[in-house]
C-alpha positions in Angstrom: -23.8 -9.6 -18.7 -20.1 -10.2 -18.2 -19.3 -13.8 -17.5 -16.3 -14.0 -15.2 -14.0 -17.0 -15.4 -11.4 -17.4 -12.7 -9.4 -20.6 -12.3 -8.0 -21.1 -8.9 -4.8 -23.0 -8.5 -3.1 -24.6 -5.6 -1.8 -21.9 -3.3 1.3 -20.5 -5.0 2.7 -19.7 -1.6 3.1 -23.5 -0.9 6.0 -23.6 -3.4 9.5 -23.8 -1.9 10.7 -20.5 -3.3 9.4 -17.1 -4.3 9.1 -17.9 -8.0 5.4 -18.3 -8.6 3.0 -19.0 -11.4 1.0 -16.2 -13.1 -2.7 -16.2 -13.0 -3.9 -14.3 -16.1 -7.4 -13.0 -16.3 -8.9 -11.0 -19.2 -9.9 -7.5 -18.2 -13.6 -6.8 -18.1 -15.3 -5.1 -21.1 -15.3 -1.3 -21.0 -18.7 -1.0 -22.4 -20.5 1.4 -20.0 -23.8 -0.4 -20.1 -25.4 1.7 -22.8 -24.4 -0.6 -25.6 -22.3 2.2 -27.1 -18.7 1.9 -28.0 -16.7 4.7 -26.4 -13.4 6.5 -27.1 -11.7 4.5 -24.4 -12.8 1.1 -25.8 -9.4 0.3 -27.4 -7.6 0.9 -24.2 -7.0 -1.4 -21.3 -7.3 -4.7 -23.1 -4.1 -5.8 -21.4 -4.1 -8.9 -19.2 -3.8 -8.6 -15.5 -0.9 -10.7 -14.2 -1.2 -11.7 -10.6 2.3 -12.8 -10.0 3.3 -13.7 -6.5 -0.1 -12.5 -5.3 -2.2 -14.1 -2.6 -5.1 -14.5 -5.0 -5.2 -18.3 -4.7 -7.7 -20.8 -3.4 -6.5 -20.5 0.2 -7.0 -16.7 0.3 -9.6 -15.5 -2.1 -13.2 -16.3 -2.8 -14.8 -16.3 -6.2 -16.7 -13.1 -5.4 -13.6 -11.4 -4.2 -11.8 -12.6 -7.4 -14.4 -11.0 -9.6 -14.3 -7.7 -7.6 -10.5 -7.6 -7.7 -10.4 -8.0 -11.5 -13.0 -5.2 -11.8 -10.3 -2.9 -10.5 -8.7 -2.4 -13.9 -8.2 0.3 -16.5 -11.6 -0.3 -18.0 -13.4 0.6 -14.7 -11.2 3.8 -14.6 -12.3 4.7 -18.1 -15.9 3.8 -17.5 -15.9 6.6 -15.0 -14.0 9.0 -17.3 -16.5 8.2 -20.0 -19.5 8.7 -17.6 -18.2 12.2 -16.9 -18.2 13.1 -20.6 -21.9 12.4 -20.9 -24.6 15.0 -20.3 -26.2 13.5 -17.2 -24.4 15.5 -14.6 -26.2 13.7 -11.7 -24.1 10.7 -12.6 -20.8 12.6 -12.8 -18.0 11.7 -10.3 -15.1 13.7 -9.0 -12.1 11.6 -10.0 -9.2 11.7 -7.5 -6.0 9.7 -8.0 -3.6 9.1 -5.1 0.0 8.0 -6.0 2.1 5.8 -3.6 5.7 7.1 -3.1 7.1 3.7 -4.1 5.5 4.1 -7.5 7.2 7.4 -8.5 10.7 5.9 -8.7 9.3 3.5 -11.3 8.1 6.2 -13.6 11.4 8.2 -13.0 13.6 5.2 -13.8 11.5 3.9 -16.7 11.4 7.3 -18.5 14.8 8.7 -17.4 13.3 11.6 -15.3 14.0 13.1 -12.0 11.4 12.0 -9.4 10.0 15.5 -9.2 9.6 15.6 -13.0 8.0 12.1 -12.9 5.4 13.3 -10.3 4.5 16.4 -12.3 4.3 14.6 -15.7 2.3 11.7 -14.2 -0.1 14.4 -12.8 -0.2 16.1 -16.2 -1.0 12.8 -18.0 -3.7 11.8 -15.6 -5.4 15.3 -15.8 -5.2 15.1 -19.6 -7.4 12.0 -19.4 -10.0 13.8 -17.2 -8.8 13.2 -13.6 -9.7 16.2 -11.4 -7.2 15.8 -8.5 -3.9 14.0 -8.2 -2.5 13.5 -4.7 0.6 12.1 -3.1 0.0 9.5 -0.3 3.1 10.5 1.7 0.8 12.4 4.1 -1.2 9.2 4.8 2.0 7.4 5.5 2.8 10.2 8.0 -0.3 9.3 9.9 0.3 5.6 9.7 3.8 5.8 11.0 2.9 8.2 13.8 0.1 5.9 15.0 2.4 2.8 14.7 5.1 4.6 16.8 2.6 5.4 19.5 1.2 1.9 19.5 4.6 0.3 19.8 5.5 2.4 22.9 2.2 1.5 24.5 2.6 -2.2 23.7 6.2 -2.1 25.1 5.0 -0.5 28.3 2.3 -3.2 28.7 4.5 -6.1 27.7 4.6 -7.6 31.2 0.8 -7.4 31.7 -0.4 -8.4 28.3 0.6 -11.7 26.6 0.2 -10.5 23.0 1.6 -7.0 23.5 5.0 -7.9 21.9 6.3 -8.6 19.3 4.4 -6.0 17.2 4.2 -6.7 13.5 3.8 -3.9 10.9 0.4 -3.6 9.2 1.2 -1.7 6.0 1.6 -4.6 3.6 -1.7 -6.1 2.5 -0.1 -9.3 1.2 1.2 -10.1 4.7 -2.1 -9.1 6.3 -4.1 -11.3 3.9 -1.8 -14.2 4.6 -2.0 -13.7 8.4 -5.8 -13.4 8.5 -6.6 -16.2 6.1 -3.9 -18.8 6.9 -2.4 -18.1 10.4 -4.1 -18.1 13.8 -5.1 -15.4 16.2 -1.9 -16.1 18.0 -0.2 -14.2 15.1 -2.9 -11.6 14.2 -3.1 -10.3 17.8 0.5 -9.1 17.3 -0.3 -7.0 14.2 -0.3 -3.2 14.7 -3.8 -1.8 14.4 -2.8 1.3 12.5 -4.3 1.3 9.0 -2.0 1.2 6.0 -1.1 4.4 4.1 -3.5 3.4 1.3 -6.5 3.1 3.5 -5.7 6.2 5.6 -5.5 8.0 2.2 -9.0 6.6 1.6 -10.2 8.2 4.8 -8.5 11.5 4.0 -10.0 11.7 0.5 -13.5 10.4 1.3 -13.6 12.0 4.8 -11.4 15.1 5.2 -11.2 16.2 1.5 -14.9 15.4 0.8 -15.9 17.6 3.7 -13.6 20.5 2.6 -15.1 20.3 -0.9 -18.7 19.9 0.4 -19.0 16.6 -1.5 -20.7 13.4 -0.6 -18.1 10.6 -0.4 -20.0 8.5 -3.0 -19.6 11.4 -5.5 -15.8 10.8 -5.4 -14.2 8.0 -7.4 -10.9 7.4 -5.7 -8.1 5.6 -7.5 -4.8 4.6 -6.0 -1.7 3.9 -8.0 0.4 1.3 -6.2 3.4 -1.0 -6.8 1.6 -4.3 -6.1 -1.6 -6.2 -6.9 -2.4 -7.1 -3.3 -3.4 -3.4 -2.8 -6.5 -4.3 -4.9 -7.4 -7.0 -2.3 -6.9 -4.5 0.5 -9.4 -2.0 -1.0 -12.1 -4.7 -0.7 -11.9 -5.0 3.1 -15.3 -4.4 4.7 -13.9 -2.3 7.4 -12.6 0.2 4.8 -16.0 1.2 3.7 -18.3 4.2 4.5 -21.5 2.3 5.1 -23.6 5.5 5.4 -22.8 6.5 1.8 -22.3 2.9 0.4 -18.9 4.0 -0.6 -15.5 2.3 -0.3 -12.6 4.4 0.8 -10.7 3.3 -2.3 -12.8 2.5 -5.3 -10.0 1.2 -7.6 -6.3 0.3 -7.4 -4.2 0.4 -10.5 -0.6 -0.7 -10.5 2.2 1.5 -11.9 2.5 -1.0 -14.8 -1.2 -0.6 -15.6 -0.7 3.2 -15.9 2.1 2.6 -18.3 -0.1 0.3 -20.4 -2.6 3.1 -20.6 0.2 5.5 -21.9 1.3 2.9 -24.4 -2.2 2.3 -25.7 -2.8 6.0 -25.9 0.5 6.4 -27.7 1.6 9.0 -25.2 5.3 9.7 -24.6 6.2 10.9 -21.1 8.6 13.4 -22.5 5.8 15.2 -24.4 3.5 15.4 -21.4 3.0 18.8 -19.8 4.2 19.0 -16.2 1.4 19.9 -13.7 2.0 20.4 -10.0 0.5 17.7 -7.7 -2.5 18.7 -5.7 -2.7 19.1 -1.9 -5.6 18.1 0.3 -5.5 21.7 1.7 -7.4 24.5 0.0 -5.7 25.5 -3.3 -2.2 24.6 -2.2 0.0 22.5 -4.5 2.6 20.0 -3.3 6.3 21.0 -3.4 9.2 18.6 -4.1 8.7 14.9 -3.4 9.8 13.7 0.0 9.9 10.3 1.5 10.3 8.4 4.8 13.4 6.6 6.2 13.9 3.1 4.7 15.5 2.1 1.4 12.6 0.3 -0.3 9.5 1.0 1.8 7.9 3.6 4.1 10.5 2.8 6.7 8.3 1.7 9.6 11.3 0.0 11.3 13.5 3.0 11.3 10.9 5.5 12.4 9.6 3.3 15.2 13.1 2.3 16.3 14.3 5.9 16.6 11.0 7.0 18.3 11.1 4.1 20.8 14.8 4.7 21.6 14.0 8.3 22.5 10.7 7.7 24.3 11.6 4.6 26.3 15.3 5.0 26.9 16.1 8.7 26.3 18.5 7.9 23.5 18.9 9.9 20.2 19.7 7.5 17.4 20.9 9.2 14.2 22.0 6.3 12.1 20.7 2.7 12.1 22.9 -0.2 11.4 21.3 -3.2 9.7 22.8 -6.7 10.3 21.9 -9.2 7.6 21.2 -12.7 9.0 20.2 -15.7 6.9 19.7 -13.6 3.8 19.6 -9.9 2.6 15.8 -9.9 3.1 16.0 -10.7 6.8 17.9 -8.1 8.8 18.0 -7.0 12.4 18.6 -3.8 14.3 19.5 -3.6 18.0 19.8 -0.9 20.6 22.3 -1.3 23.4 22.2 0.5 26.7 24.6 -0.1 29.6 25.9 -3.3 27.8 22.4 -4.7 27.5 20.3 -5.2 24.4 17.1 -3.2 25.1 15.5 -3.2 21.6 15.7 -5.8 18.9 13.9 -5.1 15.6 13.9 -7.0 12.4 12.9 -6.5 8.7 11.4 -9.7 7.2 10.7 -9.5 3.4 9.3 -12.3 1.3 7.3 -15.4 2.4 10.2 -17.7 3.2 11.4 -15.2 5.9 7.8 -14.6 7.0 7.2 -18.3 7.5 10.5 -18.8 9.5 9.4 -15.9 11.7 6.0 -17.4 12.3 7.5 -20.8 13.2 9.8 -19.2 15.7 6.9 -17.3 17.2 4.8 -20.4 17.6 7.7 -22.3 19.2 8.2 -19.4 21.7 11.7 -18.7 20.5 11.0 -15.1 19.3 13.5 -12.5 20.4 12.2 -9.4 18.5 10.1 -6.5 19.8 9.1 -5.3 16.3 9.2 -6.7 12.8 8.6 -4.8 9.6 6.9 -7.5 7.5 6.6 -7.1 3.7 5.4 -9.9 1.3 7.6 -8.9 -1.6 11.3 -9.9 -1.4 13.2 -6.7 -1.7 10.3 -4.6 -0.3 7.7 -2.3 -1.8 9.8 -1.0 -4.7 10.0 -4.6 -5.9 6.2 -4.9 -6.1 5.0 -7.2 -8.9 2.9 -4.4 -10.4 6.0 -2.5 -11.5 9.4 -4.3 -11.1 9.1 -7.1 -13.5 9.6 -7.7 -17.3 6.7 -8.5 -19.6 7.4 -12.3 -19.2 6.9 -12.0 -15.4 10.6 -12.1 -14.4 12.1 -9.6 -12.0 13.6 -6.6 -13.8 16.8 -6.3 -11.7 18.3 -3.4 -13.7 15.1 -1.4 -13.4 14.9 -2.2 -9.6 18.5 -1.0 -9.1 17.6 2.3 -10.8 14.5 2.7 -8.7 16.5 2.1 -5.5 19.0 4.9 -6.6 16.1 7.3 -7.3 14.3 6.4 -4.1 17.4 6.8 -1.9 18.1 10.2 -3.3 14.7 11.6 -2.3 15.0 13.8 0.8 13.6 12.3 4.0 11.0 14.3 6.0 10.0 13.1 9.5 6.2 12.6 10.0 6.5 14.8 13.1 7.7 17.7 10.9 4.5 17.8 8.8 2.6 20.8 10.2 -0.5 19.8 8.2 -0.7 16.5 10.0 -0.3 18.1 13.5 -3.1 20.6 12.6 -5.4 17.8 11.3 -5.0 15.9 14.5 -6.6 18.9 16.3 -9.0 20.2 13.7 -10.2 17.0 12.0 -9.5 14.2 14.4 -10.4 16.0 17.6 -7.0 15.4 19.3 -4.5 12.6 19.3 -6.2 10.4 21.8 -9.8 10.9 20.5 -12.3 8.2 19.5 -12.2 9.7 16.1 -8.5 8.8 15.7 -9.3 5.2 16.6 -12.2 5.1 14.2 -10.4 6.8 11.3 -6.8 5.7 11.5 -7.1 2.2 13.1 -8.7 -1.2 12.4 -8.5 -4.7 13.8 -7.0 -7.8 12.3 -8.1 -11.3 13.2 -7.9 -14.8 11.7 -11.0 -15.4 9.6 -10.4 -18.8 7.9 -8.5 -21.7 9.3 -8.5 -23.7 6.1 -4.7 -24.4 6.1 -2.4 -25.0 8.9 0.7 -22.9 8.2 2.8 -25.5 9.9 2.0 -28.0 7.1 3.1 -25.7 4.3 6.5 -26.5 2.8 8.2 -23.2 1.9 
């Protein structure tokens, strides 16, 4: 029996800045239940550092804490070890999905091009016994397309529906967790209902891909490699679960840093790893060169939705977007002018100080924005605490700067240009306005625990 000790501290978000304490928890034992030691036993003894995570007493229960910390390298190796044993009835198909914001970390850390990093990471994972390695960009395509459509619909209903606007982005689990656990329904009703790329990828792997491979979803163990720890919390959501098969859409989230720990403990050098092409969800196709979405540090919801709304609502083609920094570099706005009038006003709010200021303005009825791209990490997704910090928990500014260079150099592909996505809307999702699209690509967000009044928190 594994005894789990989690000490909860005062909510780290109540501090006045974004420098937070670390909560360190020993990883669970990798013993697979048979009492035997296995070849992976020496791996994954690293501590999990939950820096700047929402895993505090305001936001996470003891049960959730235990389940979050089970999502570590040892759980990953438990499945790999299970697959080496003779009982094939217990074997799992191991699929790993990699977030686009994790690839620049591997590229910068090991001095590789982003395409080399993707192929070497795929080669390394497959050398461990992983069967499929996917890129989650296609899931972000779906998430952005659904967010675009929802924004236009909300804008058109803005005079009839009190909570139609502003619309807040829903891709960041840290922000979602905070909104649901600390804020009121006044705020959560403004959150876009499109699922995040991680969870849409879960639907693709456990739904579409499982069906293509004639596999039961519970026979797939789906791991996501992500830049931040809050993705582990997101994977636990009850609405991201295939009840019929007792199977979560994402079984385990490992941060980019946790993957590097595995490499180090395996004494594997990235330069010696064989490059292997990343898998596609479609037949026996392989992925080509890495592509990304607009936006310098994230999936670029603001830019995509802004350009789409300008075209759909006002017939204007916006080629380049100009950001105007306001109080700080992590709070910027973008506006669209038509006939001398501001018709669209968008903002990007990164980090909790900016989020709190935004919420206070909303509650006071002084909110001017139609859409806000909200991200919990100052600096955005590339700066996730699972990859962009030194061993002592401080931000690795030099590495972050390199990651930004790598990420900016990746070519942009519009979600509308992905023919696979268009085909899947018809073949898999039964059309763009179907019930299946709502069930598969959307969820609902609502306040679940009013333990803390956000207005009382000193930020």
